[in-house]
C-alpha positions in Angstrom: 188.0 104.4 79.5 184.5 105.6 80.4 185.9 109.1 80.4 187.5 108.5 77.0 184.4 107.3 75.4 182.4 110.2 76.8 185.0 112.6 75.4 185.1 110.9 72.0 181.3 111.1 71.6 181.1 114.7 73.0 184.0 116.2 70.9 183.2 114.2 67.8 180.0 116.2 67.3 181.4 119.4 68.6 182.0 122.4 66.2 185.1 124.5 66.3 182.9 127.6 66.5 181.5 127.1 69.9 179.6 130.3 70.5 177.9 131.6 67.3 174.2 132.2 68.3 171.6 134.2 66.5 171.1 137.7 68.2 167.9 139.7 68.7 167.9 143.2 70.2 165.0 145.6 71.0 166.1 149.2 72.0 163.2 151.3 73.4 162.6 154.5 71.5 159.5 155.6 73.6 156.6 153.8 75.3 155.3 152.3 72.1 158.2 152.2 69.6 161.3 149.9 69.6 164.3 149.7 67.2 165.1 146.0 66.3 168.4 144.4 65.4 168.3 140.8 64.2 171.5 139.0 63.5 171.3 135.5 61.9 174.4 133.4 61.3 175.1 132.7 57.7 175.6 129.3 56.1 178.0 131.0 53.6 178.6 134.6 52.5 175.1 135.0 51.0 172.8 132.4 52.6 171.6 133.2 56.1 169.9 130.5 58.3 166.2 130.4 57.7 164.8 132.1 60.8 162.6 135.1 61.4 161.0 137.0 64.3 157.4 136.8 65.3 156.1 139.8 67.1 152.8 139.8 69.2 149.5 140.8 67.6 149.1 144.5 67.1 152.8 145.2 66.3 153.3 147.2 63.1 156.5 148.0 61.1 157.3 151.6 60.9 160.4 151.5 58.8 161.7 149.0 56.2 164.5 146.7 57.2 168.1 147.7 56.5 170.0 144.6 55.6 173.7 143.9 55.4 176.0 140.9 55.5 178.9 141.1 58.1 180.9 138.2 56.8 179.4 135.3 58.8 176.0 136.7 59.6 173.0 138.6 58.0 172.1 141.7 60.1 168.7 143.4 59.8 167.6 146.7 61.5 164.1 148.2 61.5 161.5 149.9 63.8 158.3 148.5 65.2 155.4 150.0 67.1 152.8 148.5 69.4 150.0 150.3 71.3 150.6 149.6 74.9 154.2 148.6 74.5 155.7 145.1 74.7 156.1 144.5 78.4 154.5 141.1 79.2 154.3 140.1 75.6 156.0 137.1 74.0 158.3 137.4 71.0 159.0 134.2 69.1 161.3 132.9 66.5 160.2 130.7 63.5 161.6 129.1 60.5 163.0 125.8 59.4 166.4 126.7 61.0 164.8 127.3 64.5 166.2 124.8 66.8 169.5 124.7 65.1 171.3 127.3 67.1 170.9 129.2 70.3 169.5 132.7 70.3 170.6 135.6 72.5 167.7 138.1 73.1 168.3 141.5 74.6 165.9 144.3 75.5 167.5 147.7 76.1 165.3 150.1 77.9 165.4 153.9 77.7 166.6 154.3 81.3 169.7 152.2 80.5 168.5 148.9 82.2 168.2 145.7 80.0 166.9 142.2 79.9 169.1 139.4 78.5 167.8 136.0 77.7 169.6 133.0 76.2 167.2 130.8 74.4 168.7 127.2 73.8 167.7 125.3 70.8 164.4 123.8 72.4 163.1 127.3 73.4 161.7 129.5 70.7 160.2 132.5 72.5 160.7 134.8 75.5 158.5 137.3 77.3 159.5 140.9 77.5 159.9 141.8 81.1 159.6 145.2 82.7 162.9 147.2 83.2 165.2 145.1 85.3 166.4 145.8 88.9 170.1 145.3 89.9 169.1 141.9 91.3 167.6 140.8 88.0 170.7 141.9 86.1 172.9 140.0 88.5 170.9 136.8 88.1 170.6 137.1 84.3 174.4 137.5 83.7 175.3 135.0 86.3 173.1 132.3 84.6 174.5 133.5 81.3 178.1 132.9 82.5 177.2 129.4 83.7 175.6 128.6 80.4 178.5 130.0 78.4 181.3 128.1 80.1 179.3 124.8 80.0 178.8 125.4 76.2 182.3 126.6 75.6 183.8 123.3 74.8 187.2 124.7 74.1 187.5 126.3 77.5 186.4 123.2 79.2 188.9 121.1 77.1 191.7 123.4 78.4 190.6 122.8 82.0 190.3 119.1 81.5 193.8 119.0 80.1 195.1 120.7 83.1 193.4 118.1 85.3 195.2 115.4 83.5 198.6 117.0 84.2 198.0 118.2 87.8 197.8 115.8 90.8 196.9 116.6 94.3 194.0 118.6 95.7 196.1 121.7 96.6 197.8 121.8 93.2 194.4 121.5 91.5 193.0 124.4 93.6 196.1 126.6 92.9 195.9 125.8 89.2 192.3 126.5 88.7 192.6 129.7 90.9 195.4 130.9 88.7 193.4 130.3 85.6 190.3 132.1 87.1 192.4 135.1 88.1 193.9 135.5 84.8 190.8 135.3 82.7 189.1 137.6 85.1 191.8 140.2 84.4 191.5 140.2 80.5 187.7 139.8 80.6 187.5 143.0 82.5 190.1 144.8 80.5 188.4 143.9 77.2 185.0 144.7 78.4 185.9 148.2 79.5 187.7 148.7 76.2 191.3 149.1 77.7 192.5 146.3 75.5 191.3 145.2 72.1 192.4 141.9 70.5 190.8 140.5 67.2 188.5 137.6 67.9 189.7 135.3 65.2 193.4 135.2 66.2 192.3 134.7 69.9 190.1 131.7 69.1 192.9 130.1 67.1 195.4 130.7 69.8 193.0 129.3 72.5 192.8 126.1 70.4 196.7 126.0 70.2 196.9 126.4 74.0 194.9 123.2 74.5 197.3 121.4 72.0 200.2 122.6 74.1 198.8 121.3 77.4 197.7 118.0 75.9 201.3 117.6 74.6 202.6 118.3 78.1 200.3 115.5 79.5 201.7 113.0 77.1 205.3 114.1 77.8 204.7 113.6 81.5 203.2 110.1 81.0 206.4 109.2 79.0 208.6 110.3 82.0 209.6 113.7 80.6 207.5 116.1 82.6 207.5 119.8 81.2 206.5 123.2 82.5 202.8 122.3 82.9 203.7 119.5 85.3 206.4 121.4 87.2 204.5 124.7 87.5 201.0 124.2 86.2 199.7 127.5 87.8 202.2 129.4 85.6 200.7 127.8 82.5 197.2 128.2 83.7 197.6 131.9 84.4 199.5 132.6 81.1 196.9 130.9 79.0 194.1 132.1 81.2 194.8 135.7 80.1 194.2 134.5 76.6 191.0 132.7 77.5 189.7 135.8 79.1 189.6 137.5 75.7 187.5 134.6 74.5 185.0 135.1 77.3 185.0 138.9 76.5 184.1 138.0 72.8 181.1 136.0 74.1 180.0 138.8 76.4 180.3 141.3 73.5 177.7 139.3 71.6 175.3 140.0 74.4 176.2 143.5 75.5 176.2 145.0 79.0 173.4 147.2 80.7 174.9 150.7 80.8 173.5 151.3 84.4 174.9 148.1 85.8 178.2 147.2 84.0 180.2 146.2 87.1 177.4 144.1 88.4 176.9 142.3 85.1 180.5 141.8 84.6 181.1 140.5 88.1 178.2 138.1 88.1 179.0 136.8 84.5 182.4 136.0 85.7 181.1 134.3 88.9 178.8 132.3 86.7 181.7 131.2 84.5 183.6 130.2 87.7 180.7 128.2 89.1 180.2 126.4 85.8 183.9 125.6 85.7 184.0 124.2 89.3 180.9 122.1 88.5 182.7 120.7 85.5 185.8 119.9 87.6 183.7 118.2 90.1 181.8 116.0 87.6 185.2 115.1 85.9 186.8 114.1 89.3 183.7 112.1 90.2 183.6 110.3 86.9 187.4 109.3 87.2 186.8 108.1 90.8 183.8 106.0 89.8 185.7 104.5 86.8 188.6 103.5 89.0 186.3 101.8 91.6 184.4 99.9 88.8 187.5 98.7 87.1 190.6 99.0 89.3 193.0 98.1 86.5 192.6 99.6 83.1 194.7 98.6 80.0 197.8 100.8 79.8 196.9 102.3 76.5 193.7 104.0 78.0 196.0 106.4 79.9 197.0 108.1 76.8 193.5 108.1 75.1 192.0 111.3 76.8 195.2 113.3 76.1 195.3 112.3 72.4 191.5 112.9 72.1 191.9 116.3 73.5 195.1 117.2 71.5 193.6 115.9 68.2 190.4 117.8 68.6 192.2 121.0 69.5 194.6 120.6 66.6 191.7 120.4 64.1 190.2 123.6 65.7 193.6 125.3 65.5 193.8 124.5 61.7 190.2 125.5 61.1 190.4 128.8 63.0 193.8 129.8 61.5 192.4 129.3 58.0 189.3 131.4 59.0 191.6 134.3 59.7 192.6 134.4 56.0 189.2 133.4 54.6 
């Protein structure tokens, strides 16, 4: 019951679009000049969120911004100049919409190295660091992976649904491992450009995969176990391939450092896995605590998590399917 109430509160405020941050990019032209890309999510096809960039004192604009709508965001591009460059300087974000969405900030240096920062809603500025080492890239993308999976409610819902249908330590480990192996394959394939799948259908199908597993949970509780109960690793691997494309879409929002693509990809994936394992540990801990506090729960509470997960995912499926044709 504790788990059900937590899920109901969490998912009730969750949006179907789970990774739609603002995006800010600096590309170094020379020691003093940078090209700027600023992408702001749009409230509708003509109204972007009210956010703008604050550069440090001494920064001048060398070219007027080119503006275009991409369907769900406003994209602006221009060039700035600052004597002495921007290393060690703070770049901030202002406007009444600041604090309403995360911001991905990326600095691309002329030597191919990059700096990536994810600014949660409470953080409104970052400091431009000197060109990154391999270690810095590894740390940045590892942290980004953890943050993404913990903020990717649809992916966590799928893992949670698997935990409801899989019992026993070895089966849980085998199932999670199959899911990890699968999404690692498609994440790499999509990142290197070997496979391309449109994002909107992928997101809709990911939501549908959660509905499928939630239905399998309910079937098992009614004494009619399906494929997910008999061979959960098969289901986890099959749908894990799909979820990997979802992770690739998130990584595409950030981009990869051209001189350290394998390192960034590997550590992002490790970060995703660490965040996923932390989530599994917390869920199992909460379930154990709930059973100790109240040894006998009402019978109907057994179905509550599965119906909450399935109902939420069904709404997402409808929303995301409609967005394909919007």
